[in-house]
ROMILO-973629 format. One record per residue (C-alpha): residue in three letters; x, y, z. Coordinates in pm, whole numbers, padded with zeros to 5 digits, always signed. Each point is the difference from the previous one (the first is absolute). Example, Ala and Ser with C-alpha at 12.3 -4.5 7.8 and 13.67 -1.06 7.14 Angstrom:
ALA+01230-00450+00780/SER+00137+00344-00066/
! end
This chain:
UNK+02219+03298+03488/UNK-00225-00283-00144/UNK+00068-00363+00083/UNK+00051-00239-00293/UNK-00322-00206-00010/UNK+00142-00318-00153/UNK+00224-00076+00273/UNK-00049-00295+00221/UNK-00169+00061+00341/UNK+00317+00115+00152/UNK-00084+00357+00081/UNK+00223+00218+00213/UNK-00104+00192+00306/UNK+00143+00333+00117/UNK+00199-00200+00272/UNK+00242-00092-00278/UNK+00112+00363-00027/UNK-00102+00143+00330/UNK+00006-00305+00228/UNK+00059-00351+00080/UNK+00294-00214+00071/UNK-00154-00265-00241/UNK+00086+00223-00298/UNK+00366-00069+00062/UNK-00049-00361-00073/UNK-00135+00053-00336/UNK-00328+00092-00158/UNK-00132-00347-00103/UNK-00078-00150+00332/UNK-00108+00322+00149/UNK-00254+00092-00269/UNK-00204-00332-00015/UNK-00314+00074+00187/UNK-00061-00358+00117/UNK-00289+00088+00216/UNK-00206+00049-00322/UNK+00114-00260-00244/UNK+00172-00325-00037/UNK+00073+00079-00374/UNK+00136+00274-00207/UNK-00263+00237-00151/UNK+00000+00309-00206/UNK-00131+00327+00113/UNK-00270-00040-00266/UNK-00095-00328+00147/UNK-00045+00149+00356/UNK-00189+00311-00089/UNK-00239-00183-00232/UNK-00106-00236+00270/UNK-00230+00122+00275/UNK+00130-00225+00278/UNK+00367+00057-00080/UNK-00061+00384-00005/UNK-00166-00006+00328/UNK+00292-00215+00139/UNK+00250+00256-00134/UNK-00187+00277+00202/UNK-00013-00224+00304/UNK+00377-00019-00025/UNK+00003+00375+00023/UNK-00206-00020+00313/UNK+00216-00269+00143/UNK+00281+00212+00106/UNK-00172+00225+00238/UNK-00092-00306+00214/UNK+00367-00025+00112/UNK+00081+00071+00339/UNK+00231+00283-00090/UNK-00292+00215-00152/UNK-00244-00038+00288/UNK-00157+00326+00091/UNK-00049-00141+00346/UNK+00291-00211+00092/UNK-00108-00324+00172/UNK+00311-00215-00061/UNK+00335+00055+00161/UNK+00195-00023-00318/UNK-00210+00255-00185/UNK+00024+00388-00020/UNK-00143+00110+00325/UNK-00110+00340-00092/UNK-00280-00006+00250/UNK+00258+00020+00283/UNK+00115+00353+00065/UNK+00020+00205+00334/UNK-00362-00142+00068/UNK+00041-00365+00001/UNK+00285-00228+00069/UNK+00086-00369-00012/UNK+00233-00151+00257/UNK+00195-00276-00168/UNK-00030-00310+00200/UNK+00255-00150-00208/UNK+00262+00257+00103/UNK+00072+00157-00341/UNK-00142+00339+00104/UNK-00134+00076-00354/UNK-00218+00272+00138/UNK+00322+00177+00139/UNK+00170-00025-00338/UNK-00330+00124-00161/UNK-00025+00308+00219/UNK+00379+00098+00008/UNK+00088-00052-00349/UNK+00265-00264+00069/UNK-00090-00196-00312/UNK+00214+00020-00307/UNK-00055+00031-00377/UNK-00181-00325+00002/UNK-00267+00156+00225/UNK-00158-00197+00270/UNK-00035-00387-00069/UNK+00127+00082-00358/UNK-00328+00197-00067/UNK+00169+00283-00190/UNK+00093-00242-00268/UNK-00322-00217+00025/UNK-00245+00302-00035/UNK+00202+00139-00299/UNK-00025-00332-00183/UNK-00341-00074+00073/UNK-00147+00334-00091/UNK+00190+00014-00329/UNK-00116-00363-00086/UNK-00364+00096+00066/UNK+00034+00314-00202/UNK+00142-00175-00293/UNK-00250-00291+00006/UNK-00274+00279+00004/UNK+00151+00195-00277/UNK+00019-00308-00227/UNK-00362-00066+00081/UNK-00092+00342-00121/UNK+00187-00022-00317/UNK-00216-00286-00112/UNK-00326-00019+00180/UNK-00185+00209-00257/UNK+00061-00258-00265/UNK-00177-00282+00191/UNK-00332-00031-00146/UNK-00110-00278+00236/UNK-00086+00284+00244/UNK-00272+00245-00073/UNK+00058+00370+00023/UNK-00105+00028+00356/UNK+00206-00290+00113/UNK+00318+00130-00184/UNK-00056+00348+00157/UNK-00012-00146+00349/UNK+00305-00209-00054/UNK+00184+00286-00139/UNK-00097+00210+00296/UNK+00131-00256+00238/UNK+00323-00010-00193/UNK+00050+00382+00015/UNK-00078-00017+00378/UNK+00262-00262+00051/UNK+00260+00201-00182/UNK-00071+00305+00218/UNK-00028-00200+00311/UNK+00347-00150-00045/UNK+00163+00332-00104/UNK-00157+00162+00306/UNK+00125-00265+00234/UNK+00348+00071-00155/UNK-00033+00374+00017/UNK-00108+00003+00357/UNK+00285-00209+00110/UNK+00278+00106-00214/UNK-00103+00337-00110/UNK+00050+00083-00371/UNK+00051-00300-00220/UNK+00049-00088-00357/UNK-00315+00006-00202/UNK-00032-00264-00271/UNK-00321+00058-00191/UNK+00014-00304-00233/UNK+00120-00347+00026/UNK+00375-00036-00083/UNK+00140-00206-00292/UNK+00222-00272+00180/UNK+00224-00019-00301/UNK+00151+00324+00070/UNK+00306+00025+00232/UNK-00016+00144+00350/UNK+00184+00310-00112/UNK-00260+00064-00269/UNK-00298-00013+00233/UNK+00162+00151+00316/UNK-00227+00291+00133/UNK+00077+00280+00223/UNK-00242+00101+00268/UNK-00290+00237-00069/UNK-00082+00285+00210/UNK-00260-00029+00279/UNK-00242+00212-00191/UNK+00034-00208-00323/UNK-00068-00309+00211/UNK-00313+00142+00153/UNK-00125+00122-00337/UNK+00048-00350-00173/UNK-00168-00178+00299/UNK-00284+00264-00018/UNK-00036-00082-00378/UNK-00021-00365+00051/UNK-00260+00044+00289/UNK-00212+00222-00199/UNK-00005-00257-00291/UNK-00065-00263+00250/UNK-00299+00194+00157/UNK-00161+00063-00345/UNK+00000-00383-00069/UNK-00072-00161+00343/UNK-00346-00057+00145/UNK-00131+00163+00314/UNK-00069-00317+00173/UNK+00124-00367-00005/UNK-00183-00326+00048/UNK+00074-00214+00310/UNK+00246-00219-00189/UNK+00200+00298-00142/UNK+00037+00205+00325/UNK+00375+00006-00014/UNK+00000+00165-00349/UNK+00010+00383-00014/UNK-00308+00218-00071/UNK-00020+00349-00119/UNK-00005+00115+00363/UNK+00329-00183+00065/UNK+00175+00188-00296/UNK-00141+00330+00096/UNK+00089-00078+00366/UNK+00351-00090-00070/UNK+00025+00303-00213/UNK-00110+00230+00298/UNK+00276-00164+00214/UNK+00264+00046-00264/UNK-00084+00350-00052/UNK-00016+00073+00375/UNK+00360-00132+00032/UNK+00106+00219-00301/UNK-00139+00308+00174/UNK+00180-00085+00333/UNK+00308+00193+00120/UNK+00255-00275-00071/UNK-00101-00037-00371/UNK-00124+00365-00052/UNK+00302+00231+00025/UNK+00065-00010+00374/UNK+00233-00294+00029/UNK+00329+00068+00195/UNK+00210+00168-00252/UNK+00314-00189+00087/UNK-00199-00323-00088/UNK-00196+00125-00296/UNK+00320+00125-00163/UNK+00158-00327+00005/UNK-00310-00193-00138/UNK+00086+00026-00365/UNK-00024-00208-00329/UNK+00292-00139-00212/UNK+00026+00349-00180/UNK+00009+00192+00346/UNK-00363+00123-00025/UNK-00173+00051+00331/UNK-00293-00249+00049/UNK-00196+00176+00260/UNK-00186+00342-00058/UNK+00197+00295+00107/UNK-00294+00223+00073/UNK-00324-00050+00179/UNK-00315-00020-00213/UNK-00321+00064+00210/UNK-00211-00104-00295/UNK+00098-00361+00066/UNK-00191-00004+00320/UNK-00311+00116-00202/UNK+00047-00284-00239/UNK+00027-00252+00281/UNK-00326+00140+00150/UNK-00180-00008-00328/UNK+00111-00373-00049/UNK-00140-00071+00346/UNK-00317+00173-00098/UNK-00024-00217-00310/UNK-00025-00311+00222/UNK-00246+00170+00230/UNK-00222+00091-00280/UNK-00034-00350-00139/UNK-00246-00049+00287/UNK+00108-00360+00037/UNK+00175+00004+00327/UNK-00088+00099+00355/UNK+00151-00054+00341/UNK-00098-00331+00153/UNK-00223+00020+00315/UNK-00133-00268+00223/UNK-00357+00042+00152/UNK-00036+00112+00371/UNK-00024-00293+00223/UNK-00225+00062+00278/UNK+00085-00307+00215/UNK+00295-00231+00010/UNK+00000-00322-00210/UNK-00190-00266+00200/UNK+00274-00268-00055/UNK+00315+00198-00038/UNK-00066+00321+00200/UNK+00383+00085+00047/UNK+00082-00044-00361/UNK-00313+00188-00129/UNK-00092+00252+00270/UNK-00275+00251+00002/UNK+00086+00329-00178/UNK+00172+00253+00220/UNK-00159+00345-00050/UNK+00255+00254-00106/UNK+00038+00322+00206/UNK-00288+00220-00089/UNK+00033+00221-00293/UNK-00280+00265-00093/UNK+00074-00051-00365/UNK+00037-00380-00016/UNK-00170-00174+00287/UNK-00355+00050-00114/UNK+00052-00064-00364/UNK+00013-00328-00188/UNK+00282-00091-00227/UNK+00147+00157-00208/UNK-00085+00329+00177/UNK+00068-00145+00363/UNK+00057-00317+00188/UNK-00342-00056+00158/UNK-00056-00331-00180/UNK+00356-00142-00019/UNK+00261-00174+00197/UNK+00325+00195-00051/UNK+00230-00260+00144/UNK-00170-00289-00189/UNK-00011+00216-00319/UNK+00387+00022-00014/UNK+00072-00345+00148/UNK-00199-00189-00266/UNK+00207+00136-00286/UNK+00303-00198+00109/UNK-00102-00282+00218/UNK-00163-00232-00249/UNK-00356+00050+00110/UNK-00092+00204-00313/UNK+00020-00167-00342/UNK+00191+00183-00268/UNK-00309+00023-00231/UNK-00204+00161+00284/UNK+00253+00276+00082/UNK-00114+00295-00173/UNK+00323+00171+00130/UNK+00231-00229-00184/UNK+00133+00147-00325/UNK+00283-00248-00080/UNK+00141-00316+00166/UNK+00243-00280-00105/UNK-00237-00206+00221/UNK+00285-00236+00084/UNK+00313+00215+00018/UNK+00240-00301-00009/UNK-00012-00362-00098/UNK-00065-00287+00231/UNK-00037+00073+00370/UNK+00222+00313-00021/UNK-00292+00220-00032/UNK-00173+00197+00262/UNK-00028-00313+00192/UNK+00367+00033+00067/UNK-00021+00355+00124/UNK-00292-00096+00224/UNK+00228-00297+00134/UNK+00278+00248+00065/UNK-00234+00224+00201/UNK-00188-00264+00202/UNK+00134-00065+00373/UNK+00155-00315+00113/UNK-00321-00090+00172/UNK-00141-00053-00341/UNK+00313-00177-00122/UNK+00088+00309-00199/UNK+00348+00117-00056/UNK-00052+00324+00202/UNK+00249+00206-00185/UNK-00181+00294-00175/UNK-00033+00292+00239/UNK-00103+00369+00011/UNK+00208+00283+00113/UNK-00090+00255+00260/UNK-00011+00266-00258/UNK-00277-00188-00187/UNK-00177-00070+00314/UNK+00000+00358+00094/UNK-00131+00111-00348/UNK-00341-00143+00079/UNK-00228+00254+00151/UNK-00203-00013+00312/UNK-00385-00064-00035/UNK-00051+00378+00030/UNK+00257+00063-00283/UNK+00246+00147+00229/UNK+00359-00129+00042/UNK+00089-00281+00237/UNK+00151+00119+00315/UNK+00392-00009-00017/UNK-00020-00032-00391/UNK+00350+00010-00146/UNK+00153+00113+00335/UNK+00304-00228-00059/UNK+00057+00179-00325/UNK+00001+00330+00147/UNK-00322+00100-00195/UNK-00245+00008+00292/UNK-00150+00351-00055/UNK-00278-00024+00264/UNK+00251-00112+00291/UNK-00228-00286+00098/UNK+00129-00328+00156/UNK-00099-00359-00099/UNK-00287-00143+00198/UNK+00061-00244+00292/UNK-00234-00236+00149/UNK-00207-00298-00130/UNK-00343-00091-00102/UNK-00239-00149+00262/UNK-00372-00026+00056/UNK+00013+00311+00209/UNK+00223+00205-00240/UNK-00213-00114-00297/UNK-00274+00225+00098/UNK+00198+00302-00094/UNK+00107-00145-00342/UNK-00315-00035-00220/UNK+00176+00014-00352/UNK+00175-00321+00033/UNK-00039-00353+00118/UNK+00348-00111+00089/UNK+00042-00298+00243/UNK+00092+00032+00375/UNK+00377+00050+00074/UNK+00069+00176-00321/UNK+00191+00325+00007/UNK-00217+00310-00013/UNK+00232+00122-00272/UNK-00209-00212-00219/UNK-00344+00120+00124/UNK-00231+00236-00197/UNK+00200-00008-00325/UNK-00145+00054-00342/UNK-00172-00298-00174/UNK+00285-00070-00246/UNK+00221-00043+00297/UNK-00195-00310+00119/UNK-00011-00124-00357/UNK+00371+00014-00041/UNK+00188-00015+00325/UNK+00061-00318+00207/UNK+00073+00184+00327/UNK+00129-00190+00290/UNK-00293-00181+00149/UNK-00210-00001-00305/UNK-00223-00300-00099/UNK+00094-00230-00268/UNK-00336-00186-00117/UNK+00120-00304-00181/UNK-00356-00113-00063/UNK+00111-00285-00219/UNK+00153-00182+00306/UNK-00003-00360+00050/UNK-00068-00130+00347/UNK+00151-00342-00078/UNK+00343+00191-00060/UNK-00032+00180+00340/UNK-00086+00328-00170/UNK-00236+00256+00132/UNK-00145+00324-00130/UNK+00020+00370+00122/UNK+00339-00021+00162/UNK+00145+00299+00170/UNK+00362+00067-00093/UNK+00246+00210+00187/UNK+00352+00071-00117/UNK+00174+00015+00332/UNK+00319-00184+00046/UNK-00061-00374+00083/UNK-00320-00012-00185/UNK-00033-00224-00310/UNK+00003+00312-00230/UNK+00248+00200+00213/UNK+00253+00009-00263/UNK-00177+00237-00228/UNK+00262+00276-00068/UNK-00208+00304+00074/UNK-00266-00155+00220/UNK-00272+00133-00241/UNK-00158-00261-00235/UNK-00206+00056-00317/UNK-00353-00108-00066/UNK-00050+00133-00348/UNK-00039-00279-00239/UNK-00085-00239+00292/UNK-00347-00149-00017/UNK-00216-00124+00291/UNK+00025-00358-00109/UNK+00369-00010-00084/UNK+00213-00247+00184/UNK+00330-00177-00094/UNK+00019-00368-00042/UNK+00266-00241+00125/UNK+00355+00040-00132/UNK-00073+00367-00115/UNK-00261-00116-00232/UNK-00174+00311-00126/UNK-00294-00193-00173/UNK-00225+00072+00291/UNK+00044+00383-00048/UNK-00271+00120-00226/UNK+00089+00124-00348/UNK-00010+00375-00051/UNK+00049+00217-00312/UNK+00238+00300-00002/UNK-00143+00355+00000/UNK+00242+00113-00266/UNK-00208+00303-00074/UNK-00287+00143+00206/UNK-00247+00271-00049/UNK+00118+00155+00322/UNK+00346+00051-00142/UNK-00169+00189-00292/UNK-00180+00230+00237/UNK+00329+00077+00178/UNK+00176+00065-00337/UNK-00270+00240-00084/UNK+00031+00191+00333/UNK+00387+00007+00003/UNK+00030+00123-00357/UNK-00261+00271+00049/UNK+00164+00134+00317/UNK+00317+00084-00183/UNK-00167+00236-00248/UNK+00024+00377+00024/UNK-00212+00081-00314/UNK-00265-00158-00215/UNK+00094-00235-00282/UNK-00216-00113-00305/UNK+00077-00376-00054/UNK-00166-00232-00248/UNK-00164-00321+00115/UNK+00173-00317-00087/UNK-00212-00051-00320/UNK-00021+00373-00081/UNK-00363+00003+00031/UNK-00001+00282+00257/UNK+00226+00255+00148/UNK+00046+00023+00372/UNK+00063+00321+00194/UNK+00245-00116+00273/UNK+00069+00226+00285/UNK+00057-00025+00384/UNK-00325+00079+00184/UNK-00120-00149+00328/UNK-00309-00165-00156/UNK+00215-00176-00242/UNK+00247-00110+00260/UNK-00289-00145+00205/UNK-00097-00220-00292/UNK+00324-00190+00046/UNK+00022+00017+00381/UNK-00341-00017+00152/UNK-00103-00347-00129/UNK+00329-00133+00153/UNK-00073+00170+00339/UNK-00369-00095+00015/UNK+00080-00370-00089/UNK+00263+00015+00281/UNK-00244+00148+00261/UNK+00197+00302+00041/UNK-00080+00381+00007/UNK+00092+00190-00312/UNK+00297+00238-00013/UNK-00050+00344+00118/UNK-00059+00299-00215/UNK+00345+00119+00090/UNK+00155-00325-00142/UNK-00202+00023-00317/UNK+00108+00379-00044/UNK+00362-00051+00044/UNK+00206-00218-00241/UNK+00277-00082+00240/UNK-00222-00131+00275/UNK-00204-00192-00253/UNK+00314-00143-00140/UNK+00107-00141+00334/UNK-00351-00140+00070/UNK-00011-00167-00352/UNK+00329-00171+00060/UNK-00131-00125+00322/UNK-00311-00123-00165/UNK+00181-00201-00259/UNK+00240-00135+00270/UNK-00326-00136+00190/UNK-00239-00088-00279/UNK+00272-00170-00227/UNK+00210-00164+00275/UNK+00171-00314-00119/UNK-00130+00048-00356/UNK+00340+00070-00157/UNK-00036+00379-00006/UNK+00195+00146+00293/UNK+00350-00085-00129/UNK-00058+00177-00322/UNK-00194+00292+00154/UNK+00277+00100+00220/UNK+00236-00001-00298/UNK-00237+00204-00235/UNK-00073+00253+00276/UNK+00384+00035+00083/UNK-00090-00103+00366/UNK+00204-00327-00006/UNK+00333+00171+00088/UNK-00165+00089+00333/UNK-00267-00257+00067/UNK+00213-00307-00097/UNK+00300+00123+00204/UNK-00206+00021+00342/UNK+00038-00273+00238/UNK-00243-00279+00003/UNK-00175-00014+00327/UNK-00209-00284+00152/UNK-00105-00109+00338/UNK+00247-00144+00245/UNK-00034-00378-00068/UNK+00275-00081+00247/UNK-00268+00060+00268/UNK-00207-00292+00153/UNK-00369+00035+00084/UNK+00103+00092+00352/UNK+00189+00298-00143/UNK-00278+00105-00218/UNK+00018+00371+00078/UNK+00354+00012-00142/UNK-00117-00203-00308/UNK-00211+00305-00119/UNK+00282+00237+00020/UNK+00131+00019-00357/UNK+00370-00103-00060/UNK+00217+00019-00314/UNK+00016-00330-00178/UNK+00369-00071-00026/UNK-00034-00277-00255/UNK-00147+00251-00242/UNK+00275+00255-00073/UNK-00129+00270-00237/UNK+00174+00225-00247/UNK-00074+00183-00330/UNK+00256+00102-00253/UNK-00046+00182-00327/UNK+00041-00308-00206/UNK-00325-00146+00151/UNK-00225+00225-00199/UNK-00002-00256-00274/UNK+00113-00375-00006/UNK+00337-00104-00159/UNK+00003-00140-00351/UNK+00177-00354-00002/UNK+00350-00020-00126/UNK-00103-00269-00253/UNK-00239+00258-00166/UNK+00275+00262-00007/UNK+00239-00242-00149/UNK-00255-00112-00270/UNK-00131+00345-00096/UNK+00301+00220-00050/UNK-00224+00327-00025/UNK-00156-00072+00326/UNK+00099+00230+00300/UNK-00014-00076+00373/UNK-00207+00171+00253/UNK+00206+00254+00205/UNK+00176-00138+00301/UNK+00022-00358-00132/UNK+00296-00150-00176/UNK+00085-00120-00340/UNK+00143-00354-00079/UNK+00379-00007-00005/
! end
């Protein structure tokens, strides 16, 4: 459906058909894109001018800077998909949004109206990019290379917005061309496409994008996608398509109700193992670019002379005959595992220096509602932070001990403590420290936090940990290296689970007066990391029972994709070596069920607070159990004098949890159902009256 080119610059967006209350007020006001022009212009004017064409594409990018489309939620009013059974936010304002989020007590508007907002924003972005694709090849003010790059970016945006919709709502209507706004709503109403059709179209867009995009970006263009970003997103999309919920294993009662306008089922009815092979091959495509690698920090033989607590000497991992005596990437002899992981998130590593970073929005939201806001929510009252984001006991227990064994008492409260161990008692002291060589926790800290794996210390703000705040100002009575406990009566004693979060907090971060986040250092969002690609490769390979031949993304070669221990290790070993942990045993590599459990735990740890866990639990069909389990934390009703009782986990009554079948996918807003008569609602959610 080709748009009329002599129309004034009043071009529709998909939101007119599939979203947006503004559409009900009439097209004229809604269609003017004032952020570009003060005057009316024809399409020919726009796409024959270099600057205006670039501004049009910038408009397509503009939507994914909205708080509702953040991959990593940092603002309270956004879509908090980085909060699942692993991470909670205790609402100091009394609205208990986390409780609503976890137990599905939101309605068809979603949470904070995000059901409507996400739908609108994505279709607006899609249409903006599709108009661009329709006209960019006619703009001779760009050379062939420039046009190809711009075209690749637009295809990426179409795929990205459709992926965001697909992940959240399940199958959605595909509109592959801009819509003529002169047609009536009835003429341009569209039914939902099947999940496989959506994946195929997104895949098609990403392949076109990858062909046109460069391998690398200059410093000023770091937020624009590259070939690796397109191929990485493709691997993620294909992984989801291979997963049980979307690959013939969804609960029958649910899948039978997920239908289009004509009654056609939208999810596959049979499992297709070859989808796992395609996902593995897609991950291999990224690996074979030889552009990315895991970030590692060099071994530090002594603590920093000025700030020894913030930058300590490297703690040697537990000896491993395979890894201890080899340099990276074959071993950890010359790296600092804790610092390697911490630097990716704490602002100490520039985006252009991070070889692990495949794609980033850089700033995931406008103004100060970016990762600074997330950091502010995690920082304790002693740093003038909001002290609200917290970790669950389930996530705390997921982290390994330094020797790669389970923490004593792991998951005991959930009835999953298979080794019948008890949580440790006692506290660190100078005498006790002699027996704990794999950590450097301060005195008076519970031994439950001693000798844990390096990622634990980069992610967990355990009670008694040090907050460095190196940008302190003595004239404001501020001081560095403050030890913070979460006991009742302490400044930060109100933290809901008694377990804070250090990920995304840098050593220099401190909050200014009146909750000013300007003194928190800016950080970029790790929207796609090479670690994720390695985990995709390992997960997809593990599900194969036979070998498959799959063409590479550009058709230049054919991969033989099969499950072998050596191939699985290509995905897992780099993650484990960087983390300073022993490799999996031969038994784990040999048994798919054992490996699957380990892989899920590895994603839970490695990708914590990066927006994956919520969707992982759904695609694996684990959400029905995991999101129904009680949220446990420490007993924050206990004072320091009662500290032994503090470390006995209790159920967090303010976080009631439940999971119902309707929560596999999000509801479609009633406004969209009224506007598009061929649109069907997700099972369990209502239609407008």
